[in-house]
C-alpha positions in Angstrom: 13.0 36.3 100.9 11.8 39.6 100.0 15.5 40.5 99.3 15.7 38.1 96.2 12.4 39.2 94.9 13.5 41.0 91.9 15.7 38.3 90.9 12.9 35.9 91.2 9.9 37.1 91.4 7.9 34.0 90.6 9.9 32.3 93.4 9.8 34.8 96.1 5.5 35.0 94.9 5.0 31.0 95.7 7.3 30.6 98.2 5.5 33.6 100.2 1.7 32.1 99.4 3.3 28.8 100.6 4.0 30.4 103.9 1.1 32.3 104.3 -1.3 29.1 104.0 1.1 27.3 106.4 0.8 30.1 109.0 -3.1 29.7 108.6 -2.8 26.1 109.5 -1.8 27.0 113.0 -3.2 28.2 116.2 -1.7 31.9 115.2 -4.0 34.8 114.9 -5.6 35.0 111.5 -4.2 37.9 109.3 -5.6 39.2 106.1 -4.0 38.1 102.9 -3.5 41.3 100.5 -1.1 43.0 103.0 1.4 40.2 103.9 1.4 39.1 99.6 1.9 42.7 98.9 5.5 43.0 98.3 5.8 40.0 96.3 2.5 40.4 94.0 4.3 43.9 93.3 7.6 42.6 92.1 6.0 39.6 90.1 3.7 42.5 88.3 6.6 45.0 87.9 8.6 42.4 86.5 6.1 41.1 83.9 4.7 38.3 85.6 1.3 39.3 85.9 -0.4 36.3 85.0 1.5 34.6 88.0 0.2 37.2 90.4 -3.3 37.0 89.4 -3.3 33.6 89.7 -1.5 33.3 93.1 -4.2 35.9 94.3 -7.4 34.3 92.8 -5.9 30.6 94.3 -5.2 31.9 97.7 -8.4 34.0 97.6 -10.5 30.9 96.9 -8.6 28.4 99.5 -8.8 31.3 102.3 -12.9 31.7 101.9 -13.1 27.7 101.5 -11.4 27.2 104.7 -13.0 30.0 106.8 -16.1 28.7 105.4 -15.7 25.2 106.5 -14.5 26.5 110.3 -17.9 28.4 110.4 -17.4 32.3 109.6 -20.0 34.0 108.5 -20.5 33.2 104.7 -22.3 36.7 104.0 -19.2 38.6 106.0 -16.5 36.4 104.2 -18.3 37.1 100.5 -19.6 40.5 101.1 -16.5 41.9 102.8 -13.4 40.2 103.5 -13.3 38.4 99.9 -14.2 41.8 98.4 -11.6 44.1 100.3 -8.9 41.6 99.9 -9.5 41.2 96.0 -9.6 44.8 95.4 -6.2 45.4 97.6 -4.5 42.5 95.6 -5.9 44.1 92.4 -4.6 47.3 93.2 -1.2 46.1 94.0 -0.8 44.0 90.9 -2.2 46.8 88.3 0.5 49.6 90.5 3.3 47.1 89.8 2.3 46.5 86.1 1.8 50.5 85.8 5.0 51.0 87.2 6.6 48.4 84.3 4.8 49.9 81.3 5.8 53.2 82.3 9.3 52.2 82.7 9.1 50.2 79.4 7.5 53.6 77.9 10.6 55.6 79.1 12.8 53.0 77.9 11.3 53.5 74.5 11.4 57.0 74.4 15.1 56.9 75.4 15.7 54.3 72.6 13.7 56.8 69.8 15.9 59.5 71.1 19.1 57.8 70.7 17.7 56.7 66.9 17.2 60.3 66.2 20.1 61.8 67.3 21.8 59.3 65.4 19.6 59.6 62.3 20.5 63.3 62.7 24.3 62.8 62.7 23.8 60.8 59.6 22.1 63.1 57.6 24.5 65.5 58.9 27.2 63.5 57.6 25.2 63.0 54.3 24.7 66.8 54.1 28.8 67.4 55.0 29.5 64.8 51.9 26.7 66.1 49.7 28.2 69.8 50.0 31.7 68.5 49.6 31.0 66.8 46.3 29.1 70.1 45.3 32.1 72.2 46.4 34.2 69.9 44.1 32.1 70.0 41.4 31.8 73.8 41.5 35.5 74.0 42.0 35.7 71.6 38.9 34.3 73.9 36.6 35.3 77.3 37.4 38.9 76.1 37.7 38.5 73.8 34.2 37.0 77.2 32.4 39.5 79.6 33.7 42.6 77.9 33.3 41.5 77.2 29.3 40.8 80.6 29.2 44.1 81.8 30.5 46.0 79.0 28.9 44.6 80.2 25.2 45.4 83.8 26.2 49.0 82.7 27.2 49.5 81.4 23.7 48.1 84.0 21.9 50.2 86.4 24.1 53.5 84.5 23.4 53.0 84.1 19.9 52.1 87.9 18.9 54.3 89.1 21.7 57.0 90.3 19.0 54.7 90.9 15.7 51.5 92.2 17.2 52.3 93.7 20.8 48.8 95.2 21.0 46.9 91.6 20.7 49.5 90.5 23.1 48.4 93.2 25.7 44.9 92.3 25.1 45.6 88.8 25.8 46.9 89.7 28.8 44.6 91.8 30.1 41.9 89.1 29.6 44.3 86.8 31.3 44.2 89.2 34.2 40.4 89.1 33.9 40.3 85.5 34.2 42.5 85.6 37.2 40.3 88.4 39.1 37.2 86.2 38.3 38.5 83.1 39.4 39.7 84.8 42.9 36.8 86.7 43.8 34.5 83.1 43.4 37.3 81.2 45.6 37.0 83.5 47.9 33.3 83.4 47.9 33.1 79.3 47.9 35.7 79.7 51.1 33.3 82.8 52.8 30.5 79.5 52.3 32.5 77.2 53.7 33.5 78.9 56.6 30.2 80.7 57.3 27.2 77.6 56.1 24.9 80.4 56.9 26.6 82.8 54.2 23.6 83.4 51.8 25.7 84.8 48.7 24.6 84.9 45.3 25.5 81.5 43.5 26.2 81.9 39.6 23.2 81.3 37.4 22.2 81.6 33.9 22.1 85.8 34.9 25.6 85.6 34.5 26.0 83.7 31.1 27.0 86.8 29.2 29.8 87.3 31.3 30.5 83.5 30.5 30.1 84.1 27.0 32.2 86.8 26.7 35.3 85.3 28.3 35.1 82.4 26.3 34.7 84.7 23.0 37.7 86.6 24.1 39.5 83.1 24.0 39.1 83.2 20.1 35.8 80.7 20.3 32.6 82.1 18.4 30.0 81.3 20.7 26.0 82.0 19.4 23.7 81.7 22.0 19.5 81.3 20.6 16.9 81.5 23.5 13.5 79.7 22.4 10.4 80.2 24.2 9.7 83.1 27.1 12.1 83.3 29.7 11.0 81.5 33.4 12.4 82.0 36.9 14.4 78.8 37.7 14.7 77.8 41.4 17.9 78.5 42.6 20.0 75.2 42.5 18.3 74.1 38.8 19.7 77.7 38.1 23.4 77.0 39.1 23.3 73.6 38.1 22.3 75.1 34.3 25.2 77.6 34.4 27.8 75.1 35.4 26.6 72.7 32.7 27.4 75.5 30.1 30.6 76.5 32.0 32.0 73.1 31.6 30.7 72.4 28.6 32.7 75.3 26.9 35.6 74.4 29.1 35.2 71.1 27.3 35.3 72.3 23.9 38.4 75.2 24.8 40.5 72.5 26.3 39.7 69.4 24.0 37.3 70.2 21.0 39.8 72.3 19.0 36.6 73.9 17.7 35.8 77.3 16.1 32.5 77.8 17.2 30.0 77.0 19.6 25.7 77.4 19.1 23.9 77.4 23.0 20.3 77.0 22.7 18.2 77.4 25.7 14.2 76.4 25.1 12.0 77.0 27.8 8.8 75.0 28.4 6.9 75.1 31.4 8.3 75.9 34.4 11.6 73.8 33.0 14.4 74.6 30.3 16.3 72.5 27.8 19.8 73.3 27.3 22.0 72.3 24.1 25.7 72.8 23.7 26.9 72.2 20.5 30.7 72.7 18.5 32.2 71.9 15.3 35.1 70.1 16.5 36.4 66.6 16.7 33.7 64.9 18.5 33.9 62.6 21.7 37.4 61.5 21.1 38.4 64.7 23.0 35.4 65.2 24.9 33.1 61.9 25.6 34.2 61.3 29.3 36.0 62.8 32.4 35.0 64.2 35.6 33.4 66.9 33.7 31.0 64.9 31.9 30.6 63.1 35.0 30.0 66.1 37.2 27.2 67.4 34.9 25.4 64.1 35.0 25.7 64.1 39.0 23.8 67.8 38.7 21.2 66.6 36.9 20.7 63.2 38.1 20.2 65.1 41.6 17.8 67.1 40.0 15.5 64.7 38.3 16.7 65.6 34.9 18.8 63.6 32.2 22.3 64.6 30.4 23.0 62.8 27.1 26.2 63.6 25.0 27.1 62.4 21.6 28.8 63.1 18.3 26.3 64.1 15.8 27.1 62.6 12.2 28.3 66.2 10.5 30.9 66.3 13.0 31.5 68.3 16.5 30.0 67.4 19.9 26.9 67.7 21.5 25.7 68.0 25.1 21.8 68.4 25.9 20.6 69.0 29.6 16.7 68.3 30.2 15.8 69.9 33.3 12.8 68.8 35.5 9.4 70.5 34.2 5.7 70.4 33.2 6.7 70.2 29.2 9.4 67.4 30.0 
């Protein structure tokens, strides 16, 4: 009977109680209640049938005490010793079974939480990888787009002036070589960062704005910069995003706008900054859409900022980027 106590705990408990009651109705020597019922009570409690275990125990105690009292056993002995000892032993067995069940459930819950935590860590790692891939794609798009635009313009200048003005052609080719060197260095830094996630190489920020403007001016575009308010250090991610917004905006001007001049405004206020990049080109018909604008909007959205683009009534194209800060 006890061999199936784990599969049918309640049935085993009731059958054991019935056999024990039948035994006491015979002329065999009397035995206690707790020891014969211990295994069945433990199994019932361990399988979550605590109420059945308590109910059967109480019923056996009442029936046994009443029967022995009718047979003439000393009532003081029955209630003062036999009943108390049997009840205590049965309660201990039931409590032990319930404790084992609770501990198993606790361990199962810990394992479930550990699996959920592992799964969440894997998902977070996948999200980080995806964010990093998107970030690298944006950076490469901005970098290559700007550099290719500069190289293309200088190559055109060199081609047109190769015969009539060799010196201008030479300067343009020197600028092409310098642009190629810059892009190769940044590509190497990007590959190094991808191969070694712990690499802390500096990322481009507004401190490199002068170099960016110099390369754009060398491509034949008149770039003016106006800074308003005291400069404040920006978080690294915001600083890099601001640089990329300017870089992509200048790339769009070089590629699409057919402009002669660009005005860049940086207004610092509190711990934030507002960027404006405006050209005198042909407006949104050339630069109003594309992956560059989408990438800039995504950068600003991740930082809680706002990017607006428009074509002013007096011509040109305007990009406004607001980075989070107390003033906005």
